[in-house]
N, C-alpha and C positions, 0 to 999 in steps of 0.2 A: 721624279730620281731621289729623293729623301727614302723612301720605302725601297725602290730597290738598290741603295747604299746600304739599307738595314737589313735587308736578306742577303748581303754579299757578306757582311760581316758575321753574320750567323751561319754562313756555311763555312765561313774561312776556319770560325771557332770549333765545330764540328767534327775536323779532323783529329782531332785527341777524343772523340767519345766514339760513342756505336749505337746511334740510336734504329728502332726500326724504321723498316721503310715506310710503314702504314703512321709512323708519328706523326700526332697532331702537332697545328703550326701553320704556318702561313705558306701555302704551298705557290710555288713560282709558274708562272706563264711563259708563252714562249718567249715574249719580248724579256722579261727576268732573265729566264736564262741564257739569251743569246748574248744578255750583256754581262751580264757573269763572266760567261765563258772568253767574252771581248777582255774584260779586263785581268783576266787571267793569261793571255796571250800577248796582248799588247801591253808591252814593258820596254824594257831594259835593251834586252836584243835588238828594237829598232835601231839604235843608235850606230850599230855595227852592221846592218846589211852594206850601204853603198862599198864598205872594207871588203865586205862578202863577194859583191859582187867585181871587182877588182881583181881579187884574190882568183875567181873563178873562172878567170880569163876573159870575159865581157859580158854584154848583159844576156843573149843567146843563152848560154853555156847556164848561166845564174839560173836563168827562168826555166830552163829543162831541167835540173835540178832540184827549185822548187814546184813545179809540177808533179817528177817522179816520186817525191819526197810526199805532197800532199796526198797523194794516195794510201801511204803507210799512215799519215796523219789520221784520217779520216776512219780507216777501218779501225786503227788502235782504239778511238772514241767508241767506236759501234762495238767493237768487243769489249770493253770496259762496260758500257749500259748493260750489254745483254749478261755479263758475267755479273752487275750489281742485282739484275733482275733474278736469276737463276738462284744466287749464293743470299739473298736474302742480306747483305749488310750492305754498309753506307759510305765507307771510307775506302781505300785504296788498298790501305794495308790488311784491313779485314780482310775483305774480298777476295785479295791474293791467299792470305792464310788458309780460308776457308776452302778454296779451290784448292790450292796446291800443295799443302803440306804446312805445318808449324817452320819448318828448315827454311822452304821458299820464303814464310813472311818474315821473317829475322832477320833475311838478306833483305826484304823491302823494304823494314824497317830502317837499317842500318843506310841504304842507298838514300831513302826517303831523310833522312839526317843529313848525309852529307851534300845533298841535291842542294837545301835549304842554304847550308852552311856557305857553301859554294855561291848560290845567289845573294848572299850578305855582303859576301868577299865584292861580286861583279857591283853591288848599289853602292857600295862604300868607294870605289875606284871612280866609280862616273860621278859621285859625288866631289872626290877629291878634283879630278878634271875640272869640273864645272866653278870649282873652286880660285883653280889656277888662273881661268880664264876670268873672274870674274874680279878679283885682287888685279889683274891687270888693267882690265877696263876702268876699274875705279881709279886708280893710279894715274891712267891719262886723262880723265875726265876733271882730276882734283890739281893736274900739275902741266896740263896741255905737254907734255913729254912721250914720247914713243914707247911701251912698256917692257920694250927690251934694255930701257936703261934704268927700269926700278931696281934701286938698293935692295941688295938683301937684307935683311933682318930675320929672325928669330918670327915675329908676330906677321911677317909680309910673308912666311912660307906656309903656300897651301895644305902642308899637311899640319901643322899648327891651329890653321883655322878646323881642320878634320877631327881633330883631338877635341878641340872645344863643343863640337859641334854634338861628336859621340857623349860627352860626358853633361855639358847641357840641354841637349835635346832628347837624342836618341834613348840613353839609359835613365830617364824617367817616366819616358814614355813605355818602355819594354820591361820596367819592375810588374806593375799591376797584372795580375792576370787576366785582364779584358781589355783590351784596347777600345775603349767606347768611343774615342776620336774618329775611330775610321769612317762607323755611321753618317759623319757629318761631311768626309771628304774622298772617299773612297770611289768618288768618278773621278777624281783629279788626274789618275792615271791614263785614264782611255781619252783624256781631252787633253793632256801631255802630248798622249802618239798623234791624236789626229792634227792638232797645232801644227806640230813639227814637220809632219809629212805635207802641209801645205805651205809652211814657210817654206819647206826646201823647193819646192813646184814653183813657188811665187821667187825665191832669189834666183833659179834657174834662167828662167825669163825675164829678170830685170835687170840681171848681171851685163857689165859691156861684154860685147863677143867676144874681145881681144883676151878676158880674165877666164873665159869657160873653157876647157881643157877638150881637145878631141879625144872621145873614149871610143876604141873599137867595139863594135859588136858582139864580133868575138874573135877568138885565135884558132890556131890550128898546131896540131902536131899533139906526142905524146903527152908530153908535162903537161898540157892543157887537160887532162883526164887525171893525173894526178891530183892536179890544181882544183878542177870540179867536183872530187869527194873529197877534198881538204875543208869546202866550206859547209857540208853538214852539219856539224855540231852546230856552226851558229846559226844555222833552218831549227834545228832541231831545238834550240835554246830559245829561238824566237816564238815557234809556234806553239810552245808549250804550254801546256792548260790540261795535261791527262790528269796528274795528280788532284785536282779539282775536279775532276768531270763527274766522277762517280758520287759525290756530295750533290753537285747539280743535277743529276738525275734522280737520284733517290729525294730530292726535295720539288720536284717536279708536280704538276696538277695530272697532265697527262705525261703519263710514262709507257706508252706504246713505243716500241720499239720502231718502227717505221717516222715517228713523230721524231723521237731522239736523233735518227739518221737524217733528218728534215734540221734540227737544230745542228749537228755537228756540221753539216755542208754549208749552211750558212753561213757558220759563225769562222768557219778556217776559211771561205771564199771570198769574205771581208779582211780576214787579216793578211791573206794573199795580195790583195788590192793595196791596201796601206802599206805592206811591207814590201811590194815588188815596187812602187810608186816613188817609195823612199829610197830604195837601192838603186833604179834607173836614174832618177833624179841626181842623187847625190852623185854617183859614178861619171853622168855625164858632165857636170858641175867641174869635180876637181881630177877624174881621169887618173892614173897610175898616182897621183898625189892625195888621192884621199886618203886619210886617216880612220884608224880603228874605231874612233870614236866622232862621227861624223861632225857634230858641232865644234870640236877644236880643229877641223878644218876652217872656221870662217874666221874673222877678225874680231877681236873684242869689242869692239865699238858699235858691230852691228845690232841696232836694236830691236829688228825682227828676231833674232837670235837670243840676243841677251834677253829678250821674254822668254823663249823656250828652254836656255839654260836654268831659269827662276821656275819654270814650269814643273820639268823635269828633277830639281831638286829639290822643291819640295815635295813634290810625289813621292818619291825613292827614300826623304827622312820619316813620311809618315806611314810608308809600305813596309820599312823594314822593323818595326817592334812586332808587325803580324806576321812576316817568316821567321820572326826568333821564339816567337809562341806558340808558333805549331814545331819549328824544331825540339823545344823547349821542352815540350809536352811527350814528345816521343821520348825523352832523355828520363824526367823527372818522372813521369808513370810508374816503369818499372823500379826505381830508386823507393817510392812511395810506397809502391807494393812488397819490397822486400823490408823496410822498417815496418810496416804492420804485421806481415807473417812472424818478426823477429821478436817483437816488442808489443803485439795485439792490438795498437792502436797509433794513430799518426798526429801531431802534437800540430797546433797553428805554427807553433815558434819552429820545430822541425821545417815544415812546408815552407815557411816565409823565408826561413837561412837558404835553402835548398836552392829556391825558386832566384835569390838574389844573387847566390854564387853562381849558379850555372847562367846565369844573365850577364855577369859581367866578365865570367870568361869565353863567354860567344861573342860579345863585345870586342874585349881584348884581342881575341884570337883573329878576329876578320879584321881589327884594325891594321894589326902589323904587317898580316899577308897583303893586304891592300897596300900597305905605304912599301913593301920591298918588292912586290909584283903589281908595277902600274899600269904595266898594259892590259889593257882589260880583252884584246883579243887571246892573250894566254890563259886568262881566266876562265872566258865563254869555252874555248876549248876542252878545257876539264870538265866545266860542266855540260856541255853537249854530249861529251861520253856518258855520263850519268843519265841524260835526258834519253838516252838510247834504251836502258830498262824501262823507263815509264811508258816508251813510247813504242818499243819494239818487243822487247825481251817479256815483260812481265804479261802483257796482253796475247803475246803468242804462246804465252805457259798455259792460262788464265784458258785458252780458248783448246789447246789440246787436253788437258784435262778435262774440261767439261764435257768434250765430245765422246768422252768415257764412261759417262754418266747417263747422260742426255738421252730420251726417247727418241732418237732420229734417226731417220733412215740412213741402210749402211753407205749409199752414193755420198746425200749428205755431210755423214760425219767422215766421209776419208777424205772427201773437197775441204772440208771446214782444216780437218786435222793437218792436212799439207799446206794450207796458207797461213795454219799455224808455225809450222816448222818454217815456211819462206821465211816469215815474220820473223822469227827467233833466230835464223841465221844473219839476217839483215842487222839487225840488231846488236849480233855479236860482232860481226866484222868493223861496225860504224863505232861501238865501242873500244875496241881494238886498235881503230887505226886513229880515232882520236885522240885516245888515251897515249899512244905512242907520240902522236906528233904534237901533245900538250907537254909532254915529259921532254922530250927534247927541244920545243921551245925553251922549258923553264932552265934545263943546262946548257941554253946558248946555242944548241946545233942547229938552230931555222933563224 
């Protein structure tokens, strides 16, 4: 497991560089590739799936949306692996720039930074939610009074605790160029996701029947169709591992496209099982009363869910610096290049100052947004819209541009170009629809 974790951090760090496909170094086997794909996909989105099942109108509707989305999710991964193999590039941004041109490549970099920024916000929102429950649980254990009677002081406010976590833990972990601690605890995210799913299933079967809500398998009517489309951003955010897929593919020992298809299918099916079980049992337990963060639906003194909160909280606190590192590198690299062109060199002092400034600005901005937009469903709606670029739009563009130069038959070229256009149109629709919903939610109209 430690070796897999070491491979995981090396892949994440490679997002700011462009090594050749045949670069020397340890290569990933099938198990390692699947593990890192799961680690990239199974994350904060898991907490939102039971709410998404309720929003979709029931289990049958939500699972239908998942299965249809799965076709495009796997298709996007396969296209990206193919695009990496023909372009000779090892990062998402580099592949898009090589196949689609510098203008679309720059758009990809902007989307990449914004997506990582919003994921950082979602992480802090989740930590804020768990701090609220943990503070209430601690007060209840110490005073034997219900958490609703907890007096308000600035030091009992979870936002104050979130500020301390950012200052004392997240900032020191994020300042260095490399986050070496990740190689020891990178498996924590997958462990937390699996534990949460098992805990939700156990709670459903052990909870008294009178406390379990009756949840419909499906609803009917025109409004249910709109509800089904509204949960696509949540699904995109949950299954999102496409940004890391090219780095994973280029580090694999066996880079045959058929093998990459196998890796993609197995990874996505496993994610489908985990997300579906969490969504189904969380929805069956709470019905229409389920909250956007499923952990917030359980009582604060529930030991099983208390462990889940701690696991998720620690996992997010340790993963946040990696997300910041990847986003900061995309911003800092052009800044250092500009400094080099203007002054001929980049001093260590300038690099350190720019890195520290960007880190502080990133953490401060995400913290402020997390405090003023505490509803994780609104944050994930915004992320889901940008995720459509990485899952649908950019893979579709890569396939269309690749078919203009690759030596394939006319029929194959037409079929693949048509599929690229379909993927591109679906992505544009999802981006427009989810972005509109996110804006309306932020304005308080939904």
